[in-house]
Chimera marker file (.cmm) of the C-alpha trace (Angstrom):
<marker_set name="trace">
<marker id="1" x="112.215" y="-50.936" z="41.303" r="1" g="1" b="0" radius="0.5"/>
<marker id="2" x="108.967" y="-51.537" z="39.918" r="1" g="1" b="0" radius="0.5"/>
<marker id="3" x="108.481" y="-51.800" z="36.163" r="1" g="1" b="0" radius="0.5"/>
<marker id="4" x="105.705" y="-51.979" z="33.243" r="1" g="1" b="0" radius="0.5"/>
<marker id="5" x="105.885" y="-55.420" z="33.516" r="1" g="1" b="0" radius="0.5"/>
<marker id="6" x="104.979" y="-56.082" z="36.824" r="1" g="1" b="0" radius="0.5"/>
<marker id="7" x="101.799" y="-54.165" z="36.481" r="1" g="1" b="0" radius="0.5"/>
<marker id="8" x="98.541" y="-54.884" z="34.949" r="1" g="1" b="0" radius="0.5"/>
<marker id="9" x="98.406" y="-54.041" z="31.123" r="1" g="1" b="0" radius="0.5"/>
<marker id="10" x="94.724" y="-52.225" z="31.461" r="1" g="1" b="0" radius="0.5"/>
<marker id="11" x="95.615" y="-50.385" z="34.808" r="1" g="1" b="0" radius="0.5"/>
<marker id="12" x="98.719" y="-49.266" z="33.657" r="1" g="1" b="0" radius="0.5"/>
<marker id="13" x="97.263" y="-47.881" z="30.453" r="1" g="1" b="0" radius="0.5"/>
<marker id="14" x="94.260" y="-46.057" z="31.546" r="1" g="1" b="0" radius="0.5"/>
<marker id="15" x="96.659" y="-44.115" z="34.515" r="1" g="1" b="0" radius="0.5"/>
<marker id="16" x="99.107" y="-43.494" z="31.001" r="1" g="1" b="0" radius="0.5"/>
<marker id="17" x="96.061" y="-41.697" z="29.155" r="1" g="1" b="0" radius="0.5"/>
<marker id="18" x="95.577" y="-39.916" z="31.908" r="1" g="1" b="0" radius="0.5"/>
<marker id="19" x="98.632" y="-38.552" z="32.280" r="1" g="1" b="0" radius="0.5"/>
<marker id="20" x="98.759" y="-38.070" z="28.208" r="1" g="1" b="0" radius="0.5"/>
<marker id="21" x="95.975" y="-35.808" z="28.027" r="1" g="1" b="0" radius="0.5"/>
<marker id="22" x="98.065" y="-33.208" z="29.933" r="1" g="1" b="0" radius="0.5"/>
<marker id="23" x="100.192" y="-33.203" z="26.860" r="1" g="1" b="0" radius="0.5"/>
<marker id="24" x="99.451" y="-30.400" z="25.062" r="1" g="1" b="0" radius="0.5"/>
<marker id="25" x="101.073" y="-32.199" z="21.764" r="1" g="1" b="0" radius="0.5"/>
<marker id="26" x="98.976" y="-35.106" z="22.093" r="1" g="1" b="0" radius="0.5"/>
<marker id="27" x="95.013" y="-34.482" z="21.082" r="1" g="1" b="0" radius="0.5"/>
<marker id="28" x="92.514" y="-35.939" z="18.533" r="1" g="1" b="0" radius="0.5"/>
<marker id="29" x="92.197" y="-34.389" z="15.411" r="1" g="1" b="0" radius="0.5"/>
<marker id="30" x="88.851" y="-33.445" z="14.500" r="1" g="1" b="0" radius="0.5"/>
<marker id="31" x="87.941" y="-36.717" z="12.467" r="1" g="1" b="0" radius="0.5"/>
<marker id="32" x="88.648" y="-38.823" z="15.488" r="1" g="1" b="0" radius="0.5"/>
<marker id="33" x="85.021" y="-39.318" z="16.578" r="1" g="1" b="0" radius="0.5"/>
<marker id="34" x="83.846" y="-39.968" z="13.047" r="1" g="1" b="0" radius="0.5"/>
<marker id="35" x="87.008" y="-42.677" z="12.217" r="1" g="1" b="0" radius="0.5"/>
<marker id="36" x="87.046" y="-46.538" z="12.544" r="1" g="1" b="0" radius="0.5"/>
<marker id="37" x="90.207" y="-47.943" z="13.958" r="1" g="1" b="0" radius="0.5"/>
<marker id="38" x="90.442" y="-49.989" z="11.077" r="1" g="1" b="0" radius="0.5"/>
<marker id="39" x="88.685" y="-51.661" z="8.076" r="1" g="1" b="0" radius="0.5"/>
<marker id="40" x="87.863" y="-54.976" z="10.032" r="1" g="1" b="0" radius="0.5"/>
<marker id="41" x="85.490" y="-52.694" z="12.362" r="1" g="1" b="0" radius="0.5"/>
<marker id="42" x="82.012" y="-52.132" z="12.026" r="1" g="1" b="0" radius="0.5"/>
<marker id="43" x="81.575" y="-48.555" z="14.149" r="1" g="1" b="0" radius="0.5"/>
<marker id="44" x="83.965" y="-46.511" z="15.576" r="1" g="1" b="0" radius="0.5"/>
<marker id="45" x="85.082" y="-46.689" z="18.725" r="1" g="1" b="0" radius="0.5"/>
<marker id="46" x="82.348" y="-45.686" z="21.654" r="1" g="1" b="0" radius="0.5"/>
<marker id="47" x="84.968" y="-44.095" z="24.135" r="1" g="1" b="0" radius="0.5"/>
<marker id="48" x="85.134" y="-40.381" z="23.808" r="1" g="1" b="0" radius="0.5"/>
<marker id="49" x="89.247" y="-40.524" z="25.069" r="1" g="1" b="0" radius="0.5"/>
<marker id="50" x="90.286" y="-43.822" z="22.817" r="1" g="1" b="0" radius="0.5"/>
<marker id="51" x="93.441" y="-41.388" z="21.221" r="1" g="1" b="0" radius="0.5"/>
<marker id="52" x="94.768" y="-41.247" z="24.436" r="1" g="1" b="0" radius="0.5"/>
<marker id="53" x="94.588" y="-44.882" z="25.658" r="1" g="1" b="0" radius="0.5"/>
<marker id="54" x="95.613" y="-45.814" z="21.658" r="1" g="1" b="0" radius="0.5"/>
<marker id="55" x="98.973" y="-43.458" z="22.375" r="1" g="1" b="0" radius="0.5"/>
<marker id="56" x="99.462" y="-45.219" z="25.122" r="1" g="1" b="0" radius="0.5"/>
<marker id="57" x="99.159" y="-48.529" z="24.088" r="1" g="1" b="0" radius="0.5"/>
<marker id="58" x="101.233" y="-47.308" z="21.116" r="1" g="1" b="0" radius="0.5"/>
<marker id="59" x="103.816" y="-45.615" z="23.391" r="1" g="1" b="0" radius="0.5"/>
<marker id="60" x="103.990" y="-49.157" z="25.648" r="1" g="1" b="0" radius="0.5"/>
<marker id="61" x="104.356" y="-51.185" z="22.876" r="1" g="1" b="0" radius="0.5"/>
<marker id="62" x="107.351" y="-49.261" z="21.273" r="1" g="1" b="0" radius="0.5"/>
<marker id="63" x="108.890" y="-49.171" z="24.887" r="1" g="1" b="0" radius="0.5"/>
<marker id="64" x="108.365" y="-53.221" z="24.323" r="1" g="1" b="0" radius="0.5"/>
<marker id="65" x="108.877" y="-54.333" z="20.650" r="1" g="1" b="0" radius="0.5"/>
<marker id="66" x="111.173" y="-51.007" z="19.792" r="1" g="1" b="0" radius="0.5"/>
<marker id="67" x="112.495" y="-49.907" z="17.281" r="1" g="1" b="0" radius="0.5"/>
<marker id="68" x="109.169" y="-50.442" z="15.471" r="1" g="1" b="0" radius="0.5"/>
<marker id="69" x="107.500" y="-49.163" z="12.835" r="1" g="1" b="0" radius="0.5"/>
<marker id="70" x="103.764" y="-48.081" z="11.775" r="1" g="1" b="0" radius="0.5"/>
<marker id="71" x="104.000" y="-51.601" z="9.042" r="1" g="1" b="0" radius="0.5"/>
<marker id="72" x="104.125" y="-54.032" z="12.521" r="1" g="1" b="0" radius="0.5"/>
<marker id="73" x="102.017" y="-51.433" z="14.885" r="1" g="1" b="0" radius="0.5"/>
<marker id="74" x="99.372" y="-52.189" z="11.495" r="1" g="1" b="0" radius="0.5"/>
<marker id="75" x="99.718" y="-55.378" z="12.222" r="1" g="1" b="0" radius="0.5"/>
<marker id="76" x="99.659" y="-55.743" z="16.198" r="1" g="1" b="0" radius="0.5"/>
<marker id="77" x="96.290" y="-53.159" z="16.094" r="1" g="1" b="0" radius="0.5"/>
<marker id="78" x="94.777" y="-55.316" z="13.327" r="1" g="1" b="0" radius="0.5"/>
<marker id="79" x="91.881" y="-57.488" z="13.735" r="1" g="1" b="0" radius="0.5"/>
<marker id="80" x="89.128" y="-60.128" z="11.379" r="1" g="1" b="0" radius="0.5"/>
<marker id="81" x="87.160" y="-58.671" z="9.177" r="1" g="1" b="0" radius="0.5"/>
<marker id="82" x="83.293" y="-60.531" z="9.247" r="1" g="1" b="0" radius="0.5"/>
<marker id="83" x="82.702" y="-61.414" z="6.058" r="1" g="1" b="0" radius="0.5"/>
<marker id="84" x="79.288" y="-62.974" z="6.184" r="1" g="1" b="0" radius="0.5"/>
<marker id="85" x="79.036" y="-66.361" z="5.246" r="1" g="1" b="0" radius="0.5"/>
<marker id="86" x="82.680" y="-66.369" z="3.743" r="1" g="1" b="0" radius="0.5"/>
<marker id="87" x="85.810" y="-67.195" z="5.876" r="1" g="1" b="0" radius="0.5"/>
<marker id="88" x="86.510" y="-64.499" z="8.122" r="1" g="1" b="0" radius="0.5"/>
<marker id="89" x="89.915" y="-63.082" z="7.123" r="1" g="1" b="0" radius="0.5"/>
<marker id="90" x="93.072" y="-60.809" z="9.093" r="1" g="1" b="0" radius="0.5"/>
<marker id="91" x="92.963" y="-57.162" z="7.934" r="1" g="1" b="0" radius="0.5"/>
<marker id="92" x="95.672" y="-54.764" z="9.349" r="1" g="1" b="0" radius="0.5"/>
<marker id="93" x="94.784" y="-51.539" z="11.244" r="1" g="1" b="0" radius="0.5"/>
<marker id="94" x="94.347" y="-48.302" z="10.505" r="1" g="1" b="0" radius="0.5"/>
<marker id="95" x="97.829" y="-46.564" z="9.675" r="1" g="1" b="0" radius="0.5"/>
<marker id="96" x="96.714" y="-43.231" z="9.418" r="1" g="1" b="0" radius="0.5"/>
<marker id="97" x="95.932" y="-43.420" z="12.976" r="1" g="1" b="0" radius="0.5"/>
<marker id="98" x="99.049" y="-44.772" z="13.938" r="1" g="1" b="0" radius="0.5"/>
<marker id="99" x="101.375" y="-42.235" z="12.156" r="1" g="1" b="0" radius="0.5"/>
<marker id="100" x="99.626" y="-39.008" z="13.585" r="1" g="1" b="0" radius="0.5"/>
<marker id="101" x="100.194" y="-40.918" z="17.023" r="1" g="1" b="0" radius="0.5"/>
<marker id="102" x="103.602" y="-41.921" z="16.563" r="1" g="1" b="0" radius="0.5"/>
<marker id="103" x="104.031" y="-38.315" z="15.295" r="1" g="1" b="0" radius="0.5"/>
<marker id="104" x="102.217" y="-36.542" z="18.412" r="1" g="1" b="0" radius="0.5"/>
<marker id="105" x="104.673" y="-38.681" z="20.662" r="1" g="1" b="0" radius="0.5"/>
<marker id="106" x="107.726" y="-37.739" z="19.120" r="1" g="1" b="0" radius="0.5"/>
<marker id="107" x="106.578" y="-34.025" z="19.047" r="1" g="1" b="0" radius="0.5"/>
<marker id="108" x="105.770" y="-34.740" z="22.870" r="1" g="1" b="0" radius="0.5"/>
<marker id="109" x="109.453" y="-36.077" z="23.174" r="1" g="1" b="0" radius="0.5"/>
<marker id="110" x="108.180" y="-39.634" z="24.419" r="1" g="1" b="0" radius="0.5"/>
<marker id="111" x="109.478" y="-41.207" z="20.958" r="1" g="1" b="0" radius="0.5"/>
<marker id="112" x="112.272" y="-40.835" z="19.173" r="1" g="1" b="0" radius="0.5"/>
<marker id="113" x="113.059" y="-41.859" z="15.632" r="1" g="1" b="0" radius="0.5"/>
<marker id="114" x="115.677" y="-44.667" z="14.316" r="1" g="1" b="0" radius="0.5"/>
<marker id="115" x="117.188" y="-43.907" z="10.887" r="1" g="1" b="0" radius="0.5"/>
<marker id="116" x="120.882" y="-46.073" z="11.589" r="1" g="1" b="0" radius="0.5"/>
<marker id="117" x="121.371" y="-49.382" z="11.502" r="1" g="1" b="0" radius="0.5"/>
<marker id="118" x="119.303" y="-52.848" z="10.957" r="1" g="1" b="0" radius="0.5"/>
<marker id="119" x="116.095" y="-51.699" z="12.535" r="1" g="1" b="0" radius="0.5"/>
<marker id="120" x="114.661" y="-48.652" z="11.456" r="1" g="1" b="0" radius="0.5"/>
<marker id="121" x="111.324" y="-46.937" z="12.925" r="1" g="1" b="0" radius="0.5"/>
<marker id="122" x="110.846" y="-45.481" z="16.569" r="1" g="1" b="0" radius="0.5"/>
<marker id="123" x="112.069" y="-46.079" z="20.100" r="1" g="1" b="0" radius="0.5"/>
<marker id="124" x="111.511" y="-44.848" z="23.373" r="1" g="1" b="0" radius="0.5"/>
<marker id="125" x="113.020" y="-41.559" z="24.617" r="1" g="1" b="0" radius="0.5"/>
<marker id="126" x="114.307" y="-41.137" z="27.935" r="1" g="1" b="0" radius="0.5"/>
<marker id="127" x="111.438" y="-39.255" z="29.210" r="1" g="1" b="0" radius="0.5"/>
<marker id="128" x="109.239" y="-41.477" z="27.888" r="1" g="1" b="0" radius="0.5"/>
<marker id="129" x="110.719" y="-44.226" z="29.740" r="1" g="1" b="0" radius="0.5"/>
<marker id="130" x="110.943" y="-42.053" z="33.251" r="1" g="1" b="0" radius="0.5"/>
<marker id="131" x="107.114" y="-41.508" z="32.058" r="1" g="1" b="0" radius="0.5"/>
<marker id="132" x="106.242" y="-45.091" z="31.752" r="1" g="1" b="0" radius="0.5"/>
<marker id="133" x="108.336" y="-46.229" z="34.876" r="1" g="1" b="0" radius="0.5"/>
<marker id="134" x="106.834" y="-43.267" z="36.964" r="1" g="1" b="0" radius="0.5"/>
<marker id="135" x="103.256" y="-44.574" z="35.773" r="1" g="1" b="0" radius="0.5"/>
<marker id="136" x="104.374" y="-48.199" z="36.618" r="1" g="1" b="0" radius="0.5"/>
<marker id="137" x="105.147" y="-47.001" z="40.190" r="1" g="1" b="0" radius="0.5"/>
<marker id="138" x="101.868" y="-45.243" z="40.702" r="1" g="1" b="0" radius="0.5"/>
<marker id="139" x="99.809" y="-48.184" z="39.645" r="1" g="1" b="0" radius="0.5"/>
<marker id="140" x="101.610" y="-50.370" z="42.087" r="1" g="1" b="0" radius="0.5"/>
<marker id="141" x="101.427" y="-48.268" z="45.297" r="1" g="1" b="0" radius="0.5"/>
<marker id="142" x="97.318" y="-47.330" z="44.562" r="1" g="1" b="0" radius="0.5"/>
<marker id="143" x="94.977" y="-49.160" z="46.371" r="1" g="1" b="0" radius="0.5"/>
<marker id="144" x="92.735" y="-50.803" z="43.715" r="1" g="1" b="0" radius="0.5"/>
<marker id="145" x="88.605" y="-51.242" z="44.388" r="1" g="1" b="0" radius="0.5"/>
<marker id="146" x="89.296" y="-54.772" z="44.136" r="1" g="1" b="0" radius="0.5"/>
<marker id="147" x="91.831" y="-55.363" z="47.405" r="1" g="1" b="0" radius="0.5"/>
<marker id="148" x="88.777" y="-53.252" z="49.172" r="1" g="1" b="0" radius="0.5"/>
<marker id="149" x="86.311" y="-56.022" z="48.986" r="1" g="1" b="0" radius="0.5"/>
<marker id="150" x="88.741" y="-58.908" z="49.532" r="1" g="1" b="0" radius="0.5"/>
<marker id="151" x="88.986" y="-59.203" z="53.543" r="1" g="1" b="0" radius="0.5"/>
<marker id="152" x="90.785" y="-61.981" z="54.856" r="1" g="1" b="0" radius="0.5"/>
<marker id="153" x="88.225" y="-64.841" z="56.903" r="1" g="1" b="0" radius="0.5"/>
<marker id="154" x="88.405" y="-64.981" z="60.237" r="1" g="1" b="0" radius="0.5"/>
<marker id="155" x="89.041" y="-68.247" z="61.519" r="1" g="1" b="0" radius="0.5"/>
<marker id="156" x="86.221" y="-70.760" z="62.366" r="1" g="1" b="0" radius="0.5"/>
<marker id="157" x="85.632" y="-71.061" z="66.215" r="1" g="1" b="0" radius="0.5"/>
<marker id="158" x="86.123" y="-74.394" z="67.210" r="1" g="1" b="0" radius="0.5"/>
<marker id="159" x="82.804" y="-75.747" z="69.169" r="1" g="1" b="0" radius="0.5"/>
<marker id="160" x="84.183" y="-77.268" z="72.497" r="1" g="1" b="0" radius="0.5"/>
<marker id="161" x="82.330" y="-80.448" z="72.899" r="1" g="1" b="0" radius="0.5"/>
<marker id="162" x="82.927" y="-80.543" z="76.615" r="1" g="1" b="0" radius="0.5"/>
<marker id="163" x="80.275" y="-77.969" z="77.264" r="1" g="1" b="0" radius="0.5"/>
<marker id="164" x="77.051" y="-79.081" z="78.185" r="1" g="1" b="0" radius="0.5"/>
<marker id="165" x="73.948" y="-77.529" z="76.306" r="1" g="1" b="0" radius="0.5"/>
<marker id="166" x="71.284" y="-76.341" z="78.786" r="1" g="1" b="0" radius="0.5"/>
<marker id="167" x="68.145" y="-78.740" z="78.107" r="1" g="1" b="0" radius="0.5"/>
<marker id="168" x="65.041" y="-76.716" z="78.953" r="1" g="1" b="0" radius="0.5"/>
<marker id="169" x="62.393" y="-79.058" z="80.539" r="1" g="1" b="0" radius="0.5"/>
<marker id="170" x="59.141" y="-79.161" z="79.328" r="1" g="1" b="0" radius="0.5"/>
<marker id="171" x="56.600" y="-78.986" z="81.677" r="1" g="1" b="0" radius="0.5"/>
<marker id="172" x="52.901" y="-79.942" z="80.802" r="1" g="1" b="0" radius="0.5"/>
<marker id="173" x="50.758" y="-76.609" z="81.196" r="1" g="1" b="0" radius="0.5"/>
<marker id="174" x="48.359" y="-76.460" z="83.572" r="1" g="1" b="0" radius="0.5"/>
<marker id="175" x="49.781" y="-78.485" z="86.521" r="1" g="1" b="0" radius="0.5"/>
<link id1="1" id2="2" r="1" g="1" b="0" radius="0.2"/>
<link id1="2" id2="3" r="1" g="1" b="0" radius="0.2"/>
<link id1="3" id2="4" r="1" g="1" b="0" radius="0.2"/>
<link id1="4" id2="5" r="1" g="1" b="0" radius="0.2"/>
<link id1="5" id2="6" r="1" g="1" b="0" radius="0.2"/>
<link id1="6" id2="7" r="1" g="1" b="0" radius="0.2"/>
<link id1="7" id2="8" r="1" g="1" b="0" radius="0.2"/>
<link id1="8" id2="9" r="1" g="1" b="0" radius="0.2"/>
<link id1="9" id2="10" r="1" g="1" b="0" radius="0.2"/>
<link id1="10" id2="11" r="1" g="1" b="0" radius="0.2"/>
<link id1="11" id2="12" r="1" g="1" b="0" radius="0.2"/>
<link id1="12" id2="13" r="1" g="1" b="0" radius="0.2"/>
<link id1="13" id2="14" r="1" g="1" b="0" radius="0.2"/>
<link id1="14" id2="15" r="1" g="1" b="0" radius="0.2"/>
<link id1="15" id2="16" r="1" g="1" b="0" radius="0.2"/>
<link id1="16" id2="17" r="1" g="1" b="0" radius="0.2"/>
<link id1="17" id2="18" r="1" g="1" b="0" radius="0.2"/>
<link id1="18" id2="19" r="1" g="1" b="0" radius="0.2"/>
<link id1="19" id2="20" r="1" g="1" b="0" radius="0.2"/>
<link id1="20" id2="21" r="1" g="1" b="0" radius="0.2"/>
<link id1="21" id2="22" r="1" g="1" b="0" radius="0.2"/>
<link id1="22" id2="23" r="1" g="1" b="0" radius="0.2"/>
<link id1="23" id2="24" r="1" g="1" b="0" radius="0.2"/>
<link id1="24" id2="25" r="1" g="1" b="0" radius="0.2"/>
<link id1="25" id2="26" r="1" g="1" b="0" radius="0.2"/>
<link id1="26" id2="27" r="1" g="1" b="0" radius="0.2"/>
<link id1="27" id2="28" r="1" g="1" b="0" radius="0.2"/>
<link id1="28" id2="29" r="1" g="1" b="0" radius="0.2"/>
<link id1="29" id2="30" r="1" g="1" b="0" radius="0.2"/>
<link id1="30" id2="31" r="1" g="1" b="0" radius="0.2"/>
<link id1="31" id2="32" r="1" g="1" b="0" radius="0.2"/>
<link id1="32" id2="33" r="1" g="1" b="0" radius="0.2"/>
<link id1="33" id2="34" r="1" g="1" b="0" radius="0.2"/>
<link id1="34" id2="35" r="1" g="1" b="0" radius="0.2"/>
<link id1="35" id2="36" r="1" g="1" b="0" radius="0.2"/>
<link id1="36" id2="37" r="1" g="1" b="0" radius="0.2"/>
<link id1="37" id2="38" r="1" g="1" b="0" radius="0.2"/>
<link id1="38" id2="39" r="1" g="1" b="0" radius="0.2"/>
<link id1="39" id2="40" r="1" g="1" b="0" radius="0.2"/>
<link id1="40" id2="41" r="1" g="1" b="0" radius="0.2"/>
<link id1="41" id2="42" r="1" g="1" b="0" radius="0.2"/>
<link id1="42" id2="43" r="1" g="1" b="0" radius="0.2"/>
<link id1="43" id2="44" r="1" g="1" b="0" radius="0.2"/>
<link id1="44" id2="45" r="1" g="1" b="0" radius="0.2"/>
<link id1="45" id2="46" r="1" g="1" b="0" radius="0.2"/>
<link id1="46" id2="47" r="1" g="1" b="0" radius="0.2"/>
<link id1="47" id2="48" r="1" g="1" b="0" radius="0.2"/>
<link id1="48" id2="49" r="1" g="1" b="0" radius="0.2"/>
<link id1="49" id2="50" r="1" g="1" b="0" radius="0.2"/>
<link id1="50" id2="51" r="1" g="1" b="0" radius="0.2"/>
<link id1="51" id2="52" r="1" g="1" b="0" radius="0.2"/>
<link id1="52" id2="53" r="1" g="1" b="0" radius="0.2"/>
<link id1="53" id2="54" r="1" g="1" b="0" radius="0.2"/>
<link id1="54" id2="55" r="1" g="1" b="0" radius="0.2"/>
<link id1="55" id2="56" r="1" g="1" b="0" radius="0.2"/>
<link id1="56" id2="57" r="1" g="1" b="0" radius="0.2"/>
<link id1="57" id2="58" r="1" g="1" b="0" radius="0.2"/>
<link id1="58" id2="59" r="1" g="1" b="0" radius="0.2"/>
<link id1="59" id2="60" r="1" g="1" b="0" radius="0.2"/>
<link id1="60" id2="61" r="1" g="1" b="0" radius="0.2"/>
<link id1="61" id2="62" r="1" g="1" b="0" radius="0.2"/>
<link id1="62" id2="63" r="1" g="1" b="0" radius="0.2"/>
<link id1="63" id2="64" r="1" g="1" b="0" radius="0.2"/>
<link id1="64" id2="65" r="1" g="1" b="0" radius="0.2"/>
<link id1="65" id2="66" r="1" g="1" b="0" radius="0.2"/>
<link id1="66" id2="67" r="1" g="1" b="0" radius="0.2"/>
<link id1="67" id2="68" r="1" g="1" b="0" radius="0.2"/>
<link id1="68" id2="69" r="1" g="1" b="0" radius="0.2"/>
<link id1="69" id2="70" r="1" g="1" b="0" radius="0.2"/>
<link id1="70" id2="71" r="1" g="1" b="0" radius="0.2"/>
<link id1="71" id2="72" r="1" g="1" b="0" radius="0.2"/>
<link id1="72" id2="73" r="1" g="1" b="0" radius="0.2"/>
<link id1="73" id2="74" r="1" g="1" b="0" radius="0.2"/>
<link id1="74" id2="75" r="1" g="1" b="0" radius="0.2"/>
<link id1="75" id2="76" r="1" g="1" b="0" radius="0.2"/>
<link id1="76" id2="77" r="1" g="1" b="0" radius="0.2"/>
<link id1="77" id2="78" r="1" g="1" b="0" radius="0.2"/>
<link id1="78" id2="79" r="1" g="1" b="0" radius="0.2"/>
<link id1="79" id2="80" r="1" g="1" b="0" radius="0.2"/>
<link id1="80" id2="81" r="1" g="1" b="0" radius="0.2"/>
<link id1="81" id2="82" r="1" g="1" b="0" radius="0.2"/>
<link id1="82" id2="83" r="1" g="1" b="0" radius="0.2"/>
<link id1="83" id2="84" r="1" g="1" b="0" radius="0.2"/>
<link id1="84" id2="85" r="1" g="1" b="0" radius="0.2"/>
<link id1="85" id2="86" r="1" g="1" b="0" radius="0.2"/>
<link id1="86" id2="87" r="1" g="1" b="0" radius="0.2"/>
<link id1="87" id2="88" r="1" g="1" b="0" radius="0.2"/>
<link id1="88" id2="89" r="1" g="1" b="0" radius="0.2"/>
<link id1="89" id2="90" r="1" g="1" b="0" radius="0.2"/>
<link id1="90" id2="91" r="1" g="1" b="0" radius="0.2"/>
<link id1="91" id2="92" r="1" g="1" b="0" radius="0.2"/>
<link id1="92" id2="93" r="1" g="1" b="0" radius="0.2"/>
<link id1="93" id2="94" r="1" g="1" b="0" radius="0.2"/>
<link id1="94" id2="95" r="1" g="1" b="0" radius="0.2"/>
<link id1="95" id2="96" r="1" g="1" b="0" radius="0.2"/>
<link id1="96" id2="97" r="1" g="1" b="0" radius="0.2"/>
<link id1="97" id2="98" r="1" g="1" b="0" radius="0.2"/>
<link id1="98" id2="99" r="1" g="1" b="0" radius="0.2"/>
<link id1="99" id2="100" r="1" g="1" b="0" radius="0.2"/>
<link id1="100" id2="101" r="1" g="1" b="0" radius="0.2"/>
<link id1="101" id2="102" r="1" g="1" b="0" radius="0.2"/>
<link id1="102" id2="103" r="1" g="1" b="0" radius="0.2"/>
<link id1="103" id2="104" r="1" g="1" b="0" radius="0.2"/>
<link id1="104" id2="105" r="1" g="1" b="0" radius="0.2"/>
<link id1="105" id2="106" r="1" g="1" b="0" radius="0.2"/>
<link id1="106" id2="107" r="1" g="1" b="0" radius="0.2"/>
<link id1="107" id2="108" r="1" g="1" b="0" radius="0.2"/>
<link id1="108" id2="109" r="1" g="1" b="0" radius="0.2"/>
<link id1="109" id2="110" r="1" g="1" b="0" radius="0.2"/>
<link id1="110" id2="111" r="1" g="1" b="0" radius="0.2"/>
<link id1="111" id2="112" r="1" g="1" b="0" radius="0.2"/>
<link id1="112" id2="113" r="1" g="1" b="0" radius="0.2"/>
<link id1="113" id2="114" r="1" g="1" b="0" radius="0.2"/>
<link id1="114" id2="115" r="1" g="1" b="0" radius="0.2"/>
<link id1="115" id2="116" r="1" g="1" b="0" radius="0.2"/>
<link id1="116" id2="117" r="1" g="1" b="0" radius="0.2"/>
<link id1="117" id2="118" r="1" g="1" b="0" radius="0.2"/>
<link id1="118" id2="119" r="1" g="1" b="0" radius="0.2"/>
<link id1="119" id2="120" r="1" g="1" b="0" radius="0.2"/>
<link id1="120" id2="121" r="1" g="1" b="0" radius="0.2"/>
<link id1="121" id2="122" r="1" g="1" b="0" radius="0.2"/>
<link id1="122" id2="123" r="1" g="1" b="0" radius="0.2"/>
<link id1="123" id2="124" r="1" g="1" b="0" radius="0.2"/>
<link id1="124" id2="125" r="1" g="1" b="0" radius="0.2"/>
<link id1="125" id2="126" r="1" g="1" b="0" radius="0.2"/>
<link id1="126" id2="127" r="1" g="1" b="0" radius="0.2"/>
<link id1="127" id2="128" r="1" g="1" b="0" radius="0.2"/>
<link id1="128" id2="129" r="1" g="1" b="0" radius="0.2"/>
<link id1="129" id2="130" r="1" g="1" b="0" radius="0.2"/>
<link id1="130" id2="131" r="1" g="1" b="0" radius="0.2"/>
<link id1="131" id2="132" r="1" g="1" b="0" radius="0.2"/>
<link id1="132" id2="133" r="1" g="1" b="0" radius="0.2"/>
<link id1="133" id2="134" r="1" g="1" b="0" radius="0.2"/>
<link id1="134" id2="135" r="1" g="1" b="0" radius="0.2"/>
<link id1="135" id2="136" r="1" g="1" b="0" radius="0.2"/>
<link id1="136" id2="137" r="1" g="1" b="0" radius="0.2"/>
<link id1="137" id2="138" r="1" g="1" b="0" radius="0.2"/>
<link id1="138" id2="139" r="1" g="1" b="0" radius="0.2"/>
<link id1="139" id2="140" r="1" g="1" b="0" radius="0.2"/>
<link id1="140" id2="141" r="1" g="1" b="0" radius="0.2"/>
<link id1="141" id2="142" r="1" g="1" b="0" radius="0.2"/>
<link id1="142" id2="143" r="1" g="1" b="0" radius="0.2"/>
<link id1="143" id2="144" r="1" g="1" b="0" radius="0.2"/>
<link id1="144" id2="145" r="1" g="1" b="0" radius="0.2"/>
<link id1="145" id2="146" r="1" g="1" b="0" radius="0.2"/>
<link id1="146" id2="147" r="1" g="1" b="0" radius="0.2"/>
<link id1="147" id2="148" r="1" g="1" b="0" radius="0.2"/>
<link id1="148" id2="149" r="1" g="1" b="0" radius="0.2"/>
<link id1="149" id2="150" r="1" g="1" b="0" radius="0.2"/>
<link id1="150" id2="151" r="1" g="1" b="0" radius="0.2"/>
<link id1="151" id2="152" r="1" g="1" b="0" radius="0.2"/>
<link id1="152" id2="153" r="1" g="1" b="0" radius="0.2"/>
<link id1="153" id2="154" r="1" g="1" b="0" radius="0.2"/>
<link id1="154" id2="155" r="1" g="1" b="0" radius="0.2"/>
<link id1="155" id2="156" r="1" g="1" b="0" radius="0.2"/>
<link id1="156" id2="157" r="1" g="1" b="0" radius="0.2"/>
<link id1="157" id2="158" r="1" g="1" b="0" radius="0.2"/>
<link id1="158" id2="159" r="1" g="1" b="0" radius="0.2"/>
<link id1="159" id2="160" r="1" g="1" b="0" radius="0.2"/>
<link id1="160" id2="161" r="1" g="1" b="0" radius="0.2"/>
<link id1="161" id2="162" r="1" g="1" b="0" radius="0.2"/>
<link id1="162" id2="163" r="1" g="1" b="0" radius="0.2"/>
<link id1="163" id2="164" r="1" g="1" b="0" radius="0.2"/>
<link id1="164" id2="165" r="1" g="1" b="0" radius="0.2"/>
<link id1="165" id2="166" r="1" g="1" b="0" radius="0.2"/>
<link id1="166" id2="167" r="1" g="1" b="0" radius="0.2"/>
<link id1="167" id2="168" r="1" g="1" b="0" radius="0.2"/>
<link id1="168" id2="169" r="1" g="1" b="0" radius="0.2"/>
<link id1="169" id2="170" r="1" g="1" b="0" radius="0.2"/>
<link id1="170" id2="171" r="1" g="1" b="0" radius="0.2"/>
<link id1="171" id2="172" r="1" g="1" b="0" radius="0.2"/>
<link id1="172" id2="173" r="1" g="1" b="0" radius="0.2"/>
<link id1="173" id2="174" r="1" g="1" b="0" radius="0.2"/>
<link id1="174" id2="175" r="1" g="1" b="0" radius="0.2"/>
</marker_set>
C-alpha cells in the first residue's frame, strides 16, 4: 500500500490541490488575491491557485503532525523578514489564512476538532485520510515527464580487433 511518505511532496500537494478544487466548501475568499501570506512577505502570491495549494499543504501537515493548532501551523508557514541593514528576524505566517483553511477543510469533512485530552487542535478525519491515500496512489501510478526522458543507455558495441580493415591503395593519377 502506498502512503503519503512514499511520494514526492510537491507532486502530492499539486495533485491534492486539484482534487480540493472539486469541493464546493473549499474556495478562496474575495480578499485572497490581494493578501500576503505573512508579514515577512513582500508581495502576495503570484499563483492564482495558491489557496488550494496551501489547503493541500495544511491537510498534509494535519495528517503528519496532528492534532495540531493554528499557532504551530503559523510557525510552520512562517519565514524570515528582511529588515534592511538590521539582521533578519523570524515572523510567523498569517493566522487568518490558516484559520479559514482549517474551517473550510472541517466543513468539507476532511479534518475534525479534538477537544479532549492533552493535545487540542485539528486531526485528520477518515475521509481526509482516504483522500490523501488515494491521491498518493494516483501520483505513484501516474508516469512523470522525467520518466519518459530517462532512457536506458544501450551497451557499447565491442569492436573486434581481429577484423581486418580495408586499406585503400592510393594510386597516382595519370598512370
